[in-house]
Each structure stands twice: as C-alpha cells, then as structure tokens.
N, C-alpha and C positions, 0 to 999 in steps of 0.2 A: 670527326667527333661524332660519337653515337648520339642518336636523337634523344634518348633518355638523359645522357649526361649533359647535353646541350640545354635541354628543357630545365633540368635541375640547376644548372649554372645560371640561367636567366632568372630563375625564381630566387636563388640565393643572392644574386646581385641586387635585386629589388629589395630584399629583406635587409641586406647590408646597408643600403641607402636609407631605408626607414629607420633602422635600429642603431645606426652609427658604428657598425662593426668594421674591422679592418679586413684587408685582403686576405690575411692569413686564416680568417674565420671561414671565408668562402672556400679556400683551398682545403682546410681541415674537414669541413662538412662534406665536400665532394669526395675527398680521400677516404672518409669514413663510410660512405655509402657505395663507392664504386672502386674497382681496381683500375686505376687510370693508366693509360698507355702513354708512351713519350709524346706521341702526336696530340693527345688530349691535354697533357701537361703543357705543351708549347701553346696550344689554342687558349688554354685557361690564362696563362700569364700575359698573352697578348691582349685578351679581353680585359684583364685587370690593369693593363696599361704599361707593362714592362716591355720595352722596345727591343731588348737583346734576345728575348725568347727564354726558354727554359735552360737554366744552368745551376751550378752548385751554389752560387751566391744568392740567386733568387730563391732556391730551395731553402737555404738557411734563413733568409729573412722571413719567408712564409711560415716555416716551421716555428720560429721564435714567436711570431705573432699568433700563430695557432695555439701554442702552449699557454700564452697569456689569456687568449680568448676562451680556450677550452675549460679553464678553471671557472670563468664566468658562466659559460654555457652549462657546465655541470651543476653549478649552484642554482641557476635558473631552473634547470630540469628538476633538481631536488626539490626546490620550492613549489614548482608546478605540480609535482607528484604529491607533495604534502597537501596542497590546496585541493587537488583532485580527490585524494582520499578523504579529506575532511568533508568535501561536498557529497561524496558517496555516503558517508556516515550520517550527514544531515538528511539526505534523501531517504535513507533506511529508517531513520528516527521518524521523519514525517510520515512515511508510509505506515510505520508501526502505529503512530498516533491516529492516522486515518482509519486504519483497520480496527483499532480499539474503539474509536468513536462509532464506527459502523456497527461493531458488536453491541455496543451499549444502546444504540438506537434500535437494533433488532431485538435486544433483550427487553427494552421498554415497550416496544410494539407488542411483543409476545405477552408481556405481563398485562398490558392494557386489553389485549384480546382475551386473555384468560379471565380477567376480571369481568369483562363484558359477558363472556360465556357463562361464567359463574353467576353473575346477576341475572342473566336471561334464564339460566337453569332454575335459580331460586324462584323466579317469577312463574316459570312453567310449573314447577312443583307446587307452588302455592295455589295456582289455578287448578291443578289436578286435585289437590286436597279439598279445595272449596267445591269443585265439581262432584267429587265422591261424597262429600258430606251432604250436598244438596240432593244427590241421587239417594243416599241413605235416608234422608229426611223424607223424601217423597215416597219412598217404599214403606215408610212407617205408617201404620193405621192411625195410631194416636200420635199426633205431632206433639213433641215436647221440647222444652228448652234444654240446652246442654247444662250439665252440672258443672260446678267449679273445677272438679277434677278433669273432666273431659276437655274443658277450655284450657286447662293447664297443659294437658298432654298435647293438645293441638299446637299450643304456643311453643312447647319444646320441640315438637316435630319441625316446625318452621325454622328453628334455629340449628337444626342438625345439618351435617354435610349432605349434599345431594344424593350420593350413593346409599347412605343410611336411610334417608327419607324414602327413597324408592322402595328399598327392601322392606321397611316397616309398613308402608302403604300397601304393598302387595300382600303382605302377611295379614294385615287387617282386613283388606278387601276379601281375600280368600275366606277368612274366618266368618265375616259377617254375611258373605254371600251363601255360605253353607247354613247359616242360622235361618235365613229367610225361607 
C-alpha cells in the first residue's frame, strides 16, 4: 500500500471511530481521493476487519454503506460551506465596520485639528492686529482714543475669516505706512 494511502486510511479510521461512521464511509473517502489498486483494496478490507479479503460481496456492502454515508457527507459539506460563507460575510461586515470607525476617528481628529488651527490662527491674527494697532499708536504724535467707527471696524475684522483678515491688515498697513 502506498504511504499516502496508508496515512489517509489511518486518519479516516480515527475519524470513523470519533464520528460513528461505517466502513463504507472509509472506503468511499479513500476511493474519492485515490485510484485504489487491488492490493490496496485488499489491505483496506483487512484493516476494516473483513477476513475474506476483497471480493464482490464486500464491494457491494461497502458501496451500499458509502451511498448512505455520502448523502450525509454531502449535507454536512453543504452546511459547513454555508457556515463558512456566513462567517466570511460576518468578517467582511466587521472589517467594514472597523474601517468605518477608523475613518470616523480620523475625520474627528482632523476636524479637531482644524478647529485648533483655526482657533490658533484667530489668536495669532488678533495678536497681530493688536501689535499693529499698538505700533500705529506709538507712531502717532498726538495719542488719541479710537472712534466708535474704528472700534467697530476692528471688531468686524476680528470676526472675519483668517484669510480675509490677513488681506485687510496688509492693505491697511500698506496704506497707513505710506501716510507716515
């Protein structure tokens, strides 16, 4: 008997004992996997306990048992395949959910970072405005208080988006620096 066939035979006999299969199941599983020679068939039936060796009567018994067992095996394989497919679908759904949660966390992190940068930019702009106003006031010979209109313009500037604030400050600075 070929070593591969013998190893598979031993494995199938152990499974047969554990799962309660008949001798025909061992025969059918081996026959399905290997092209069995007459010597291997004789060895198989001796291992299974048939004392007369391989003959047409033993073949008929094993074939009938295999037919009964094969229906069961096919059903088990079908159920196992269905379970495996369902498990794969669950894994895919879980991976999709993990990916979605990761994207949400990344989006939230980026939003928090953008808010922080926006707040930091507003503070930076406000500091620049105050610095420019202080510089302007120091350059003035006669110090004076801001008018209500000037205060209103400054308040509006502080509420503008950062890019517009920068543009307006640059324009004002250029204009006032030319006046001095």
